Structures are given as C-alpha cells and as structure tokens.
N, C-alpha and C positions, 0 to 999 in steps of 0.2 A: 564512302565508309567501307573500306575492305576488311574482310575477315580472312584469316590464313589457316590452312590446314596443318596441324602437326602430325605428320605421317607416322612418326615413331610411336606416338602415344594414341593416334587415332582420335585426337580431339582437334577443336578449333581454338584460335586465339585472336585477340585484337591488339593492335598497337597504333597509338596516335600521339600527336603532340598538341598542346594547347597553351594559351598565353594566360599566365596568372594575374591576380589583381596588380602585382608589382611590374607587370609588363614583361616578366620573364617567361621563357618556354620551358614547360615541364614535359617529360616523357610519361606515358601511361601504357603499361602492359597488363594484360589479364589472360590467363590460360585456363584450360581445363573444360571449356564448354563442349557439350555433347553434339550440338548442331551448329551450323553456320547461322541459322536464325537467332538462337540463343545469343551467340557472340555479338551479332549486329545489334540486337536490342539492348544488350548491356552497354555497347559502346554509345548508343544513342542517349540512353539515360544518363550515362556518366558524364557525357558531353554537356548535357543541359544542366545537370548539377554543377559542373564546373563554372558555368556561366550565370549560377544562381537564377536559372530560368524557371518560371512557374508553368512552363509546359512539361515538366517532369511529372511522373505519376505521383499520386497520394502516397503510395506504398514507399517510393523512393524518398520522398520528401520526409516522411516520418522516420524511416530507418537510417537514412544517410545525412540528414540535416537536423531534424528535430530532436531525435533522442541523443545523438552525440552532444547537442548543446545543453539541453536541460540536465543531462546526467551529471554534469559538472556543478549544478546549482541546487540540486534537491538531495534529500536523505535517500539512502538506498532503499529503505522500507517504502518511501513514497514513490519512487521510481518503479519498484516492483509492482505496486498496486496500479499505477498508470500503465505500465506496460502490459499487464494481464488484461485490463479493461480494454485497452486499444486493440490488442491482438485478437480478442475473442469477439468484441462487439462492434468494432469500427472498421478495421482492415478488410475483413471479408467482404464487406459491401463496397467500400470506396477505393480499394487498392488500385484498380486500373483506371480511375478517373484521373484526368489531368487536373493539376491544382486549380488553375484558372477556368476550368469548366464546370466546377461544382456549383450547383444552383440551389435555391431554397427548395425548389421541387424535389430535387435529389435528396435533400435532408429530410423532408417529409415522407418520402418513400422509404427512407432508411428507418425513420421512427415506426412507420406502420409495419415494417418487416419485423422489427423487434417485438412490437406489441402483439403481432399476430403469432410468431413462433413461440411466444411464451404465454399464450392465452391459458393453457390449462395449468401452468404453473407461473403465474405473473410475478415479475419483480416487484419489490417494494417501491414505492414513489421516491423515496430518497435515493434508492439505487439507480433508478431510471434516470433521476436528476444528475447523478454522478457521471453516468454514461455519457449523457448529452454535454455536460460540462467539459468533459475530455475532448470532444470534437471541437467545441467552441475555442477551447484553449490552443489546439494545434492550429486552427485558422486564424485565430488572433496573433499567433507568432508569425504566421506568413504575412498577415496584413502589417505588422509592426516592423519586421525585419527584411521582408522579401518583396514588398511592393504589391502584394494582392490588394485588389481595389476595395473589396468588401468582404465581410464575414457572413456568408449566407446562414451559418448555424445559429448566429446571434440575432437574426431576424425571424427565427421560427420558434414558436412557443415551446417551452421545455416540456418533455415527456412527464416529468416528476414535479415535485413541489419541495419547498424548503421544510415542510412539516416533519417533525421528528417521528421516528417510529414509536408507535405507542408502547409505553414501558408497563411491565408488570412489576408489582411490588410485594414483598412479604411484609406482614406485620412482625413485631418483635417476637410474639408468641410462635408464629410460623417459622421464623428464623431460628429460635431456640430449639424447636422440634427438629429441624434440619441439622443443626450443629450437633445435637446429641447423636444422631444417626452416623455422623462422620467422624465421631471420636475414635473409631477403630481404624481410621485411615489418618494417622497423625500429621503427615506432611500437608494433605489437603485440608485437614481440619484447621490447621494454623494459618493456611493461606486465606481460607474463607473468613476466619476471624478478623484477619487484617483488612481484608477488602470491606467487610461490613462495618467495622467500627472506626476506620479511618477515611473511607471513601476515596482510597486511591485506586488507580486504574490497574488493570491486570498486568500490563507490561511494566508499570512502575513496581508493583509488588514483586514480580519475578526477577527484577533486577537488584532487589536489595541485598546488602551485605552486612556483616557484623558492625562494620564501622559506621553504618548509618544510624544505629541506635545508640541513644544517650539515656541509659537507664537511671542515672541520677536526676536528669531533668524530665524523664518519662516522655521522650520525644523520639520521633523518627524523621530523618532528613530524606526528602524525596528530590534526587538530583539526576536521575537517568531513567532509561526504559529499555526494556528487553524485547527483541525481535528475532524470530527464526526464519531466515530468508535463504532460499536455495541451498538448504542443508546446513546452513552455518548459524550459530548463535552469535548475535550482534547487540552490542550495548551502545545506545546512542543518548543524546540529550532528550529530555522528555517533550512531550507533544508541543508545548509553547513555552516561551520564557517565563510567563507567570506560573507555569506548572512547577517550577523549582520551589519548594515550600518546605517548612517544618511543621509537622503535625503532632499535637500533643495526644498521647495515648492513654486510656484509662489504667488504673492501677493493676487490675486483674490481667489486662492485655500484656502490660509490661512484664508481669511475673511469667506469664505463658511464654513469651518470647525468650526471656532469660532461660527457661527450663528447655525450650526448643533448641536454642543455640548450644546449650551445654551438651546436648545429646549428639551434636555434629562432630563427630571425632575427626580431628586434623584439619578443620576448615580454617583457612586464612581470613584475615581481616577484610580482604577485598574479593573473596570467593562468593559466588552466588549462594544464598541460603536455600533457595528452592529450585533445585535442578529438574524442573518439570516443564511441561509446555501448556499453552492455552487449550489445546485439545483435551488435555487431561483434566483441566479445570472444568471445561464445558461438560465432559462426560461425568465428572464427579457431582457436578451440581444436579444433573439429571438423575444419577443414581441415587443420591441422597434424598432428593424431592420425592422420589418413588417410595423409598423405604419410609419416609416421614408421613407419606399419605397427603402431601400438599402439591399444589400447581407448580410445575417447573418454570424458572425464569432464566433469562440470560445472565451470565456472570456478570456483564457490565452493569446490570440492573441492581446489583448489590450495593453499588456506591451511592445511589441516589437518596435513599431514606436513612443514611447512617447518621449516628449521633454526632453532630457538628462541634467538634472541640476547637479550641483556639489555634489558629494557623497564622503564620507569617511568611512572607516571601523571603527567599535567600537571594541576596544581591550577588 
C-alpha cells in the first residue's frame, strides 16, 4: 500500500486500482494528506469499503455507506435529526471500532457512559430510547445488507422506554387568561388560537396558506408541514399519510382568521401566513404564561385538550 509525496504541495497522496462488482478495474486517487500515515489509513479504509468489508471502522461505515444510502429514502428533516443524534451521541464512542468487532459489552459500556455523563442533567427516557434506536438501526442495516452476523445493540436492554413524556395541560380558563395576555402580539395570538382550537401541530400551522381555508365551509385543510433545516425554510408532506385532513373550525375562529388574512398586505394564496419559527412560538408561550400567572407548558401540549371538531382525511 504505497503513499506518495507531492513535493510541490508538500502533502501526500495515494493511488490504487480495484475491481468493482462488475469485474471492471477502477482507478482511485486521493490527494492533500498532511502525513504519510493519514494517506495510508485512508487507502486502507477506502479499499475495505470498496470490498463491502465489515473490517472498516464504524465511522467509515456510517459516513460512507449508511448515510449516503438512507439519505435517498427519508425526509430531509428526519435525516437531520438522525445525523445530529449519531454525530453527538454515537460516533464519538464507536467511531474507531471495526464493524464486526462491536460486542454487547461495548454497547453496555456506551450506554453507561451516556448515563454517567448526563447524570446532573439526565436525558428524558424517550430521548434515551431514541439514541439507542439509532444505533440499532445502523447495525440492523449492516446485518440486512452487508452480512454482519448479529446486531449487538438489539441484544441489549434499551436505555429508555416507550413511555410518553408527561404532558401538562391548561384548563379552558387558563388558556383564556393566556390568550388575553397574547392579544398585543397578534401574529402569535392567532397562532396559538389555531393550535388550541384545532389540535394541529406546530409545523402544520406554520405551513398554512390562504388557500388552505374555506370560510364558506368553515374548514382548514392540513396538507403540509414546515421545517427550518440548516438555515432554510422547507415545506414537506405532514408527519404521516393520515395527518392530511380537513378540520372544521368554530365560527369565532373563522372570523378571526378572515380578519388576520385581510391584514396581510400583498400575501399570495400559497404564501405562508405565519412567517415565524418554532422558537418564537416557544418563547411566546412562556412569556404569555408568565404574564397570565399560570404554569408554562410546551407548545406541543396545546393540541391535546383541544375542542374536537369533525375531521375527515384527505385522500
């Protein structure tokens, strides 16, 4: 496995040929390594990847095999969430392990390290479960498509549970106190009115446009959801197929929405009605709760006790 010195740039490079799955030879070049050791390590990992070998490191498998494959099959928002969890909580521990060397004992040590380092500010049980599930998914992928003999993470008890995060609720009286305090912030006020009285999710509400409202029928169609990913605003399909639905809204809310829309000068039928972020909603609900003298809750918790109107799925 030779590495070559680029005297002009004072760096190292590697060049080799390998036979692909079609039996054809391909040439591989890689330049810009600071040391000969870095160049040789890269060449070794690259050759293992070309052969689909599970002697490659966990980091190489995740970055060069797993991510490029799943990125074509899942939503960008889901990919961003998975990437963050894996990069922060999984790769730092497993990155230098060979894929077929990872054992159940290694998984247990990894779990213990997470629990120990977060002892003062422990993660919620559902979040711990999510972290563990991401490791299981990576190793399941290796078992299914790359011949890993078994999934050691699937053989170890999960750190978390399926139990939902305990939710707080506001009574109708508490919500009315809160809504009164938010009236001097009209955009947020109308956002919270929709969330409370329709039960829609934050992203669904933030994706709403004028064309989603049918004021004659007093309904709003939920067909999309909003995400802010890597500095970009993105509209995608809602969380599940069943999430596409038509919700009947009460008369007072229909009048409120007509009044709000009429105040939006120059807005197009397909323009977002609420050009704000989920962070602004979260700050707003805490600010309003403090003014109203009631306990703060999560924005998501607004949707659970809402007055349930007639809904139907959109085919």
